[in-house]
C-alpha positions as CSV (number, residue, x, y, z in Angstrom):
1,M,-131.6,73.2,-150.3
2,K,-128.2,75.2,-150.7
3,Y,-129.0,76.7,-147.6
4,F,-130.2,73.7,-145.3
5,G,-127.0,72.0,-146.5
6,I,-125.2,74.5,-145.4
7,I,-127.6,74.9,-142.2
8,S,-127.1,71.2,-141.4
9,L,-123.1,71.7,-141.8
10,L,-122.9,74.1,-139.2
11,L,-125.0,72.1,-137.0
12,W,-122.6,69.1,-137.4
13,L,-119.8,71.0,-136.9
14,S,-121.2,72.5,-133.6
15,T,-121.8,68.9,-132.4
16,S,-118.6,68.0,-133.3
17,C,-116.5,70.9,-131.6
18,T,-118.3,70.2,-128.5
19,E,-118.2,66.7,-128.3
20,N,-114.3,67.1,-129.3
21,A,-113.6,69.7,-126.5
22,K,-115.3,66.7,-124.5
23,E,-112.6,64.6,-125.4
24,K,-109.6,67.5,-125.3
25,I,-110.6,68.4,-122.1
26,P,-109.5,66.3,-119.5
27,S,-112.1,65.3,-116.8
28,V,-111.6,65.6,-113.1
29,K,-110.1,62.1,-111.8
30,A,-111.9,60.9,-109.1
31,P,-109.9,59.7,-105.6
32,F,-112.0,55.8,-106.5
33,S,-112.3,54.1,-109.7
34,N,-114.8,51.4,-108.6
35,V,-117.6,53.3,-107.1
36,D,-119.8,56.0,-108.8
37,T,-118.6,55.1,-112.1
38,L,-121.5,56.4,-113.3
39,A,-120.8,59.8,-112.6
40,I,-117.0,60.6,-112.3
41,N,-114.5,61.1,-114.8
42,D,-115.7,60.8,-118.3
43,W,-118.9,60.1,-117.5
44,W,-120.8,60.8,-120.8
45,N,-119.2,57.9,-122.4
46,R,-121.0,55.4,-119.8
47,D,-123.9,53.4,-121.5
48,S,-127.4,54.1,-120.8
49,N,-127.9,52.5,-117.2
50,P,-131.5,50.8,-115.1
51,I,-131.0,54.1,-112.3
52,I,-131.9,57.1,-114.0
53,N,-130.7,59.1,-117.2
54,L,-127.7,61.4,-116.8
55,K,-127.4,63.3,-120.0
56,V,-130.0,65.7,-119.5
57,D,-130.8,68.3,-121.3
58,R,-127.9,71.4,-119.9
59,D,-131.3,73.5,-119.3
60,S,-131.8,70.6,-116.5
61,V,-129.1,70.0,-115.2
62,I,-130.0,71.6,-111.4
63,S,-131.3,68.8,-110.2
64,F,-133.3,69.8,-107.0
65,G,-132.5,72.1,-104.0
66,I,-132.8,70.7,-100.2
67,Y,-132.8,72.8,-97.1
68,T,-133.3,73.3,-93.1
69,V,-133.3,76.6,-91.5
70,S,-133.0,76.1,-87.4
71,N,-131.5,79.1,-85.2
72,K,-131.7,82.1,-88.4
73,T,-129.3,80.3,-90.4
74,L,-130.5,78.7,-93.6
75,K,-128.5,75.3,-95.0
76,L,-129.3,74.7,-98.6
77,S,-127.8,71.7,-101.0
78,A,-127.9,72.4,-104.4
79,Q,-127.8,69.2,-106.8
80,L,-126.7,68.9,-109.8
81,Y,-127.0,66.3,-112.2
82,P,-123.1,65.5,-113.7
83,L,-121.6,68.6,-115.7
84,Y,-119.3,68.7,-118.8
85,P,-115.3,69.4,-118.1
86,D,-116.5,73.1,-120.3
87,E,-119.3,73.5,-118.2
88,S,-119.2,76.3,-115.1
89,R,-118.7,74.9,-112.1
90,E,-120.8,77.5,-110.0
91,V,-124.2,77.8,-109.0
92,R,-126.2,81.1,-107.5
93,L,-128.7,80.9,-105.1
94,E,-131.4,84.0,-105.5
95,I,-134.2,85.2,-103.7
96,K,-137.3,86.8,-104.8
97,E,-138.0,90.2,-102.7
98,N,-140.5,92.8,-103.8
99,G,-141.4,90.8,-107.0
100,K,-137.8,90.8,-108.3
101,W,-135.4,88.0,-108.2
102,H,-132.0,89.2,-106.3
103,E,-128.5,87.2,-106.5
104,I,-127.3,86.8,-102.4
105,Q,-124.3,83.7,-103.2
106,K,-122.6,82.1,-105.4
107,Q,-121.1,78.4,-104.7
108,K,-118.6,75.8,-106.5
109,I,-120.1,72.7,-107.3
110,N,-118.1,69.8,-106.3
111,D,-117.2,67.2,-109.0
112,I,-117.4,64.5,-106.6
113,G,-121.2,63.9,-105.9
114,W,-122.2,67.6,-108.3
115,S,-123.6,69.7,-105.2
116,A,-122.8,72.6,-103.7
117,L,-123.8,74.2,-100.4
118,F,-125.0,77.4,-99.4
119,R,-125.2,78.9,-95.5
120,V,-127.2,81.8,-95.0
121,E,-126.6,83.4,-91.0
122,N,-129.1,85.9,-90.1
123,W,-131.8,84.1,-92.5
124,D,-135.1,86.4,-91.7
125,D,-137.3,83.3,-90.5
126,S,-140.5,85.4,-90.0
127,K,-142.0,85.2,-93.4
128,D,-141.9,82.9,-96.5
129,T,-138.9,83.3,-99.3
130,K,-139.2,82.3,-102.9
131,Y,-135.5,80.9,-103.8
132,R,-134.4,79.7,-107.3
133,L,-130.9,78.0,-107.6
134,R,-129.3,78.8,-111.0
135,H,-126.7,77.2,-113.7
136,G,-125.5,78.7,-116.7
137,E,-128.1,81.1,-118.5
138,N,-131.4,78.8,-118.0
139,S,-131.3,75.8,-115.5
140,K,-133.0,76.7,-112.5
141,F,-134.8,75.2,-109.7
142,E,-137.3,76.8,-107.7
143,G,-138.6,76.2,-104.1
144,L,-140.1,78.0,-101.3
145,I,-138.1,78.7,-97.8
146,R,-141.0,78.9,-95.2
147,K,-141.1,80.5,-92.2
148,D,-140.9,79.2,-88.8
149,P,-144.1,78.0,-87.9
150,K,-143.5,79.1,-84.1
151,D,-147.1,80.3,-84.0
152,K,-148.7,77.2,-85.3
153,E,-150.9,75.1,-82.3
154,A,-149.3,71.9,-83.8
155,I,-146.4,70.9,-86.0
156,S,-146.2,67.9,-87.9
157,M,-143.4,65.8,-90.1
158,A,-143.7,63.0,-92.3
159,A,-141.5,60.6,-92.1
160,L,-140.2,57.5,-94.7
161,S,-137.2,55.2,-95.1
162,C,-135.7,52.2,-97.1
163,N,-136.5,53.6,-100.9
164,S,-136.2,50.2,-102.4
165,N,-134.2,50.0,-106.2
166,Q,-137.0,47.1,-106.4
167,D,-139.1,49.5,-107.5
168,R,-137.6,52.3,-109.7
169,G,-141.0,54.0,-110.4
170,M,-141.9,57.2,-109.0
171,R,-143.5,57.9,-106.3
172,E,-146.7,60.0,-106.8
173,N,-148.7,58.8,-103.7
174,Y,-146.4,59.8,-101.6
175,V,-146.0,63.5,-103.2
176,R,-149.8,63.5,-103.4
177,N,-150.5,62.4,-99.9
178,I,-148.0,64.5,-97.9
179,N,-148.5,67.8,-99.9
180,H,-152.3,67.2,-99.0
181,Q,-151.0,66.7,-95.3
182,N,-148.8,69.2,-95.6
183,P,-146.3,68.9,-92.9
184,D,-144.0,71.4,-91.5
185,L,-141.0,68.8,-92.1
186,I,-139.9,66.2,-93.7
187,F,-137.7,63.4,-92.2
188,F,-135.6,60.4,-94.6
189,A,-134.6,58.3,-92.1
190,G,-131.7,56.4,-94.4
191,D,-131.6,54.2,-97.3
192,Q,-132.5,56.7,-99.8
193,S,-130.4,54.6,-102.0
194,Y,-130.1,51.4,-102.5
195,D,-127.7,51.7,-105.5
196,H,-124.7,50.7,-103.7
197,T,-121.8,51.7,-105.5
198,E,-123.4,54.0,-107.6
199,H,-124.8,56.5,-104.8
200,T,-124.5,60.0,-107.3
201,A,-127.2,58.4,-109.9
202,A,-129.1,56.8,-106.8
203,W,-129.4,60.0,-105.2
204,L,-130.4,61.7,-108.5
205,K,-133.3,59.0,-108.7
206,F,-134.6,60.1,-105.0
207,G,-134.4,63.7,-105.7
208,L,-136.8,63.0,-109.0
209,Q,-138.8,60.7,-107.0
210,F,-139.4,62.8,-104.1
211,R,-138.6,66.5,-104.5
212,E,-141.9,67.6,-105.4
213,T,-142.2,67.1,-100.7
214,F,-139.3,69.0,-100.2
215,R,-139.1,71.9,-102.4
216,N,-141.2,73.8,-100.4
217,R,-140.7,72.4,-97.1
218,P,-137.6,71.7,-94.7
219,A,-136.5,68.2,-95.1
220,I,-133.8,66.1,-92.7
221,T,-131.8,63.3,-94.9
222,I,-129.7,60.9,-93.1
223,P,-127.9,58.3,-94.6
224,D,-128.1,54.6,-93.6
225,D,-126.0,51.5,-94.3
226,H,-127.4,51.0,-98.2
227,D,-126.6,54.6,-99.1
228,I,-122.8,54.2,-98.4
229,G,-122.6,51.0,-100.1
230,Q,-123.4,48.4,-97.1
231,G,-126.1,45.5,-96.6
232,N,-125.2,46.3,-92.8
233,L,-123.0,48.7,-91.1
234,W,-121.3,48.9,-87.4
235,G,-118.9,52.0,-88.2
236,E,-116.9,51.2,-85.1
237,N,-115.7,55.3,-84.9
238,G,-114.5,54.9,-88.7
239,K,-111.9,52.0,-88.6
240,R,-112.0,49.6,-92.2
241,S,-113.8,46.6,-92.5
242,E,-112.2,43.6,-93.4
243,I,-114.5,40.9,-94.2
244,N,-117.4,40.5,-96.3
245,G,-120.7,41.4,-94.6
246,A,-118.9,44.3,-92.4
247,A,-119.8,42.3,-89.1
248,D,-116.2,43.0,-87.9
249,G,-117.1,46.5,-87.9
250,G,-116.2,49.4,-90.1
251,Y,-116.2,50.5,-93.6
252,R,-116.1,48.6,-96.9
253,Y,-115.6,51.4,-99.7
254,P,-113.8,54.5,-99.8
255,I,-113.4,57.2,-97.1
256,E,-113.8,59.7,-99.9
257,Y,-117.1,57.6,-101.1
258,V,-118.6,57.9,-97.5
259,N,-117.9,61.4,-97.5
260,M,-119.3,61.5,-100.7
261,V,-122.7,60.4,-99.6
262,E,-122.7,62.6,-96.1
263,R,-121.8,65.2,-97.9
264,C,-124.6,65.3,-100.7
265,Q,-127.6,63.7,-98.0
266,T,-126.5,65.8,-94.9
267,A,-124.8,69.4,-95.7
268,H,-128.1,71.1,-95.4
269,L,-128.5,70.0,-91.7
270,P,-127.7,72.0,-89.0
271,D,-124.0,72.5,-87.9
272,P,-122.3,69.2,-86.2
273,Y,-122.5,69.3,-82.7
274,D,-118.7,68.5,-82.6
275,P,-117.4,68.3,-86.1
276,T,-114.1,66.5,-85.4
277,P,-113.6,63.3,-87.6
278,I,-113.4,60.2,-86.8
279,Q,-110.8,58.0,-88.1
280,R,-109.6,57.9,-90.9
281,G,-111.2,61.4,-91.5
282,I,-115.0,60.2,-92.2
283,G,-117.0,63.0,-90.8
284,V,-120.1,63.8,-88.9
285,Y,-123.3,65.1,-88.8
286,Y,-125.1,64.8,-85.4
287,T,-126.6,67.6,-84.4
288,N,-130.0,69.6,-83.5
289,L,-133.0,71.3,-85.0
290,L,-135.0,73.8,-83.4
291,L,-138.5,74.4,-85.7
292,G,-141.5,75.8,-84.1
293,G,-140.8,75.3,-81.3
294,V,-139.5,71.5,-81.5
295,D,-136.7,70.6,-81.0
296,F,-134.9,67.2,-83.3
297,A,-131.8,65.4,-82.2
298,I,-130.4,64.0,-85.2
299,L,-128.3,60.7,-84.3
300,E,-125.7,58.7,-86.4
301,D,-126.7,55.2,-84.5
302,R,-124.7,53.3,-87.1
303,K,-121.4,55.1,-87.0
304,F,-119.5,54.3,-83.4
305,K,-121.6,50.5,-83.0
306,S,-118.7,48.2,-82.5
307,G,-119.4,45.0,-85.1
308,P,-120.2,41.8,-84.0
309,A,-117.8,39.6,-85.8
310,G,-115.0,38.1,-83.6
311,K,-116.5,39.7,-80.3
312,I,-119.1,37.1,-79.4
313,P,-120.0,33.9,-80.1
314,Q,-121.6,33.3,-83.2
315,Q,-124.9,32.1,-82.7
316,G,-126.1,31.0,-86.2
317,P,-124.5,31.1,-89.9
318,R,-123.9,34.9,-90.0
319,P,-122.2,36.8,-86.7
320,D,-125.0,39.3,-86.8
321,H,-128.0,36.7,-86.9
322,I,-128.6,34.7,-83.4
323,R,-130.7,31.5,-84.4
324,N,-130.1,29.6,-81.3
325,P,-133.2,30.3,-78.4
326,D,-131.2,28.9,-75.9
327,Y,-128.3,31.2,-75.9
328,D,-127.9,33.8,-73.0
329,P,-128.4,36.9,-73.9
330,A,-125.9,38.3,-71.0
331,S,-123.5,36.6,-72.7
332,I,-123.3,39.2,-75.4
333,D,-123.7,42.6,-73.6
334,L,-119.3,42.9,-73.3
335,P,-118.3,46.1,-71.2
336,E,-116.4,47.1,-74.2
337,L,-118.7,46.9,-76.4
338,S,-120.3,50.3,-77.8
339,L,-123.8,51.7,-79.3
340,L,-123.9,55.4,-79.5
341,G,-120.6,56.3,-78.5
342,D,-119.3,58.5,-75.8
343,R,-119.5,61.5,-77.9
344,Q,-123.2,61.3,-78.9
345,L,-124.3,60.4,-75.8
346,Q,-122.6,63.5,-74.3
347,F,-124.4,65.6,-77.2
348,L,-127.7,63.6,-76.1
349,E,-127.1,65.2,-72.4
350,D,-126.5,68.3,-73.5
351,W,-129.5,68.9,-75.6
352,G,-131.7,67.4,-73.0
353,A,-130.6,69.7,-70.6
354,T,-131.1,72.8,-73.1
355,N,-134.8,74.4,-74.6
356,K,-136.7,72.5,-72.1
357,E,-139.8,74.1,-73.2
358,A,-139.5,73.0,-76.5
359,I,-141.4,69.0,-77.3
360,K,-138.4,66.9,-77.6
361,V,-138.0,64.2,-80.4
362,V,-135.0,62.0,-81.4
363,L,-134.3,61.1,-85.0
364,S,-131.9,58.0,-85.6
365,Q,-131.8,55.2,-88.5
366,T,-133.4,52.6,-86.8
367,G,-135.2,51.5,-83.6
368,F,-133.4,50.3,-79.9
369,C,-134.8,47.3,-79.5
370,G,-135.6,43.7,-81.3
371,G,-138.7,44.7,-82.8
372,A,-139.2,41.9,-86.0
373,H,-139.0,37.8,-85.3
374,I,-138.9,37.1,-88.8
375,H,-136.9,38.6,-91.8
376,G,-137.7,38.4,-95.5
377,Q,-139.6,34.8,-95.8
378,K,-141.7,33.6,-93.0
379,T,-139.3,30.6,-92.9
380,N,-136.6,33.1,-91.5
381,R,-136.9,33.0,-88.1
382,L,-134.4,34.5,-85.7
383,H,-134.0,35.0,-82.3
384,A,-132.1,38.2,-82.5
385,D,-130.7,40.5,-85.0
386,L,-127.5,42.2,-84.0
387,D,-128.1,44.8,-86.8
388,S,-130.8,46.4,-84.7
389,N,-130.3,48.9,-81.6
390,G,-131.1,46.3,-79.1
391,W,-127.5,45.1,-78.9
392,P,-125.3,46.0,-77.0
393,Q,-128.0,46.3,-74.3
394,T,-125.8,48.2,-72.3
395,G,-125.3,50.8,-74.5
396,R,-129.2,50.8,-75.4
397,K,-129.9,51.6,-71.9
398,K,-127.9,54.1,-71.7
399,A,-129.3,56.0,-75.1
400,L,-132.7,55.3,-73.5
401,T,-132.1,56.8,-70.4
402,L,-131.1,60.3,-71.9
403,I,-133.8,60.2,-74.0
404,K,-136.6,59.6,-71.4
405,K,-134.3,62.2,-69.9
406,A,-135.1,64.7,-72.1
407,G,-138.6,63.5,-72.0
408,A,-138.4,62.7,-75.8
409,V,-140.3,60.4,-78.2
410,H,-138.1,58.4,-80.5
411,I,-138.5,58.0,-84.5
412,A,-136.9,55.9,-86.7
413,G,-136.9,53.7,-89.7
414,D,-134.6,50.6,-91.3
415,Q,-136.7,47.9,-90.3
416,H,-139.1,47.8,-92.8
417,L,-141.6,46.4,-90.3
418,A,-143.4,49.7,-88.8
419,T,-144.5,49.5,-84.9
420,V,-144.9,51.6,-81.8
421,I,-143.3,50.5,-78.8
422,K,-143.2,51.6,-75.2
423,Q,-139.3,50.9,-74.6
424,G,-138.4,49.4,-71.0
425,I,-135.3,50.2,-69.2
426,H,-135.4,48.6,-66.4
427,E,-138.6,47.6,-65.8
428,F,-141.8,47.1,-68.4
429,G,-142.5,51.1,-69.6
430,D,-140.1,53.0,-67.9
431,G,-138.5,54.3,-71.1
432,P,-139.5,56.1,-74.2
433,W,-142.0,56.0,-77.1
434,A,-140.8,55.2,-80.0
435,F,-142.3,55.0,-83.9
436,V,-140.7,53.1,-86.3
437,V,-142.0,54.0,-89.5
438,P,-142.6,51.4,-92.7
439,A,-140.6,50.9,-95.5
440,I,-141.3,53.3,-98.8
441,V,-141.3,49.9,-100.9
442,N,-141.8,46.7,-98.8
443,D,-142.7,44.1,-101.7
444,Y,-139.1,42.5,-101.6
445,Y,-138.2,42.3,-98.0
446,S,-140.9,42.3,-95.9
447,R,-140.5,41.6,-91.6
448,W,-143.1,40.2,-89.1
449,W,-144.0,40.7,-85.5
450,W,-144.8,37.1,-84.7
451,P,-144.5,35.6,-81.4
452,E,-143.5,31.8,-81.2
453,D,-146.2,31.1,-79.2
454,E,-148.8,32.9,-81.1
455,K,-149.8,34.6,-77.8
456,A,-151.0,38.3,-76.3
457,G,-148.6,39.9,-74.3
458,V,-149.4,41.2,-70.3
459,H,-151.1,44.3,-70.7
460,P,-152.2,44.0,-74.2
461,N,-153.6,46.7,-76.2
462,P,-157.2,47.0,-76.1
463,N,-157.4,49.7,-78.8
464,T,-156.7,47.2,-81.5
465,T,-158.1,44.0,-82.9
466,L,-153.8,42.9,-83.0
467,P,-153.3,40.0,-81.4
468,W,-149.8,40.3,-80.6
469,T,-149.4,43.6,-78.1
470,G,-148.5,44.0,-74.8
471,D,-145.2,43.3,-72.7
472,Y,-142.8,41.1,-74.3
473,L,-138.8,40.3,-74.1
474,D,-137.0,40.8,-77.5
475,G,-134.1,38.3,-78.4
476,F,-131.9,40.6,-76.0
477,N,-134.1,40.4,-73.3
478,N,-134.7,44.1,-73.5
479,K,-138.3,45.1,-72.0
480,I,-140.8,46.1,-74.6
481,S,-144.3,46.9,-74.6
482,M,-145.5,46.4,-78.3
483,M,-148.7,48.9,-79.1
484,A,-148.9,48.4,-82.9
485,Y,-147.0,46.6,-86.1
486,V,-147.6,46.2,-89.6
487,N,-147.1,43.1,-90.8
488,P,-147.5,42.3,-94.6
489,E,-150.9,40.9,-94.0
490,N,-152.1,43.5,-91.2
491,G,-154.5,46.4,-92.0
492,M,-157.9,45.7,-93.9
493,R,-157.8,42.7,-95.9
494,S,-158.2,44.0,-98.7
495,G,-158.4,47.0,-101.1
496,A,-155.1,49.8,-100.4
497,A,-153.6,48.6,-97.3
498,A,-153.5,45.1,-98.3
499,H,-152.0,46.0,-102.0
500,S,-149.3,48.1,-100.0
501,K,-147.9,44.9,-98.2
502,G,-146.8,47.1,-95.0
503,G,-145.5,50.6,-96.9
504,G,-146.0,53.3,-96.1
505,Y,-144.9,56.0,-94.3
506,G,-145.3,58.1,-90.8
507,L,-146.8,61.1,-90.1
508,I,-146.0,62.7,-86.6
509,R,-148.2,65.5,-84.9
510,F,-146.6,67.1,-81.8
511,Y,-149.0,69.0,-80.0
512,K,-147.5,71.6,-77.9
513,K,-150.4,73.0,-75.6
514,E,-151.8,69.4,-74.8
515,Q,-147.6,67.7,-74.6
516,T,-149.5,65.0,-77.0
517,T,-147.6,63.5,-79.7
518,T,-149.8,61.7,-82.3
519,F,-148.1,58.6,-84.3
520,E,-150.0,57.9,-87.8
521,C,-149.2,55.6,-90.0
522,W,-150.4,55.2,-94.0
523,P,-150.7,52.5,-96.3
524,R,-148.5,53.3,-99.5
525,Y,-151.4,53.3,-101.9
526,V,-153.8,54.5,-99.6
527,D,-155.4,58.0,-101.4
528,V,-155.6,60.3,-97.9
529,T,-157.5,63.1,-100.1
530,K,-160.7,60.5,-100.1
531,E,-162.6,60.9,-97.2
532,D,-162.9,57.1,-96.7
533,A,-159.4,57.2,-96.2
534,K,-157.8,54.7,-93.6
535,Q,-154.5,53.9,-91.8
536,Y,-152.8,50.9,-90.9
537,E,-155.1,48.5,-88.1
538,G,-153.8,50.0,-85.1
539,W,-153.2,53.7,-85.5
540,P,-153.5,56.3,-84.5
541,I,-151.7,56.1,-81.5
542,T,-151.5,59.6,-79.3
543,V,-149.4,59.8,-76.4
544,A,-148.4,62.4,-73.5
545,M,-144.9,63.7,-73.5
546,D,-143.1,62.7,-70.3
């Protein structure tokens, strides 16, 4: 008993000293105080939160690594849980060669966002390489950096978006399905986080949910409006938004917070085409990634876009929602309005003129048309949604013309409503193919493709039983040819697809020899490991690269 008492006293003193050390050593003060509060300053004094436990065992402080390899440059971000003031701010990268681990680089951890970036040039992309991240003595995260799949006849990519916090559970179905299908690349199109002012905690939760899909393969992640704390975003080159809803354009939260979000989610992407910051020092990340003979252009379709408030007549209770079906679409297509901005248009022009032997793919946050009629509830019909990239129409035409000129297909998210559309620029069908993938979680805010007259368009898709396919004008008078869509009631009327309520993910296969692309759309609760697994009604769809 005497020895037990001494041991207990020593343990108490050890714990007490550690806690006192946290109090005595000043924490790094963040440049903001009203956002990311769970993970900054004296974060250990915060109460428990509904997002994620941040007070993890110190052997588990490395949450995940996420990487890309392009043009023989490896870029890998290490994401950690918040660190105590007396813990090391250094993380190490090791690779396994000849059966032994070798440290190749050390990097400092940023106390704002708790991430660190590794960059290794002249990377040998001809072989698979095991890597691990290490912090302190025992914390580690292991994964695989895949070789460039340039010898494969088909390159595949899983695409997901809209990871709603209305369901905070794990994503076992997605992890099982994606790892079984084993794509070469995974793309998260935005809204990885819906906890607007607590990005670090929500980003860590996203990593906990999905890290087994990108532990052993490259991943592209781009933030959308919810990630940077806004319900909608019209970036207007970085100006500050001054009204609720931010429809005047710009960013509502501190620059440091916006840059932290973009650093955590995009630092591992290939270097930006033009790294010049926009107004107020907000960074950019638009770039391209070359993988296995497929060239992916990664856009920031919100960052330069004009906001509607104060520029066009308001046609509903919100500046961005047009409820008046009799309005003149030409009246809101003003010459001073921007969509992608001159810088990204120049990027698309240059990108389309290089690597011409590669299959070309454009990745962005949202689609380039108004592809939904009903938002949220079936009683909420909009004539046009200015959050979509169907507006401004002139900017849309400029973007689609360059995508078409490059011979590219377009993959996006954001809309919660999966669609395959053949875009029209001047005439029906003269633009590129576009696949908007479904939401990861679609239970709380659905959208519907539901023409008011409930009639099929001209030239309906003969390969589906879906009733409303064919040529239509969207609410901006843009010409679109709807080939398939996933309303919450779509697909099988019972079973896994119905239970999915329109949620799921896209799988895209790029066939280099045939110069074709196949779009697949998988319901959230379908088990693809089973022989009877079925996609949503209307899929798969195979299209020729132009």
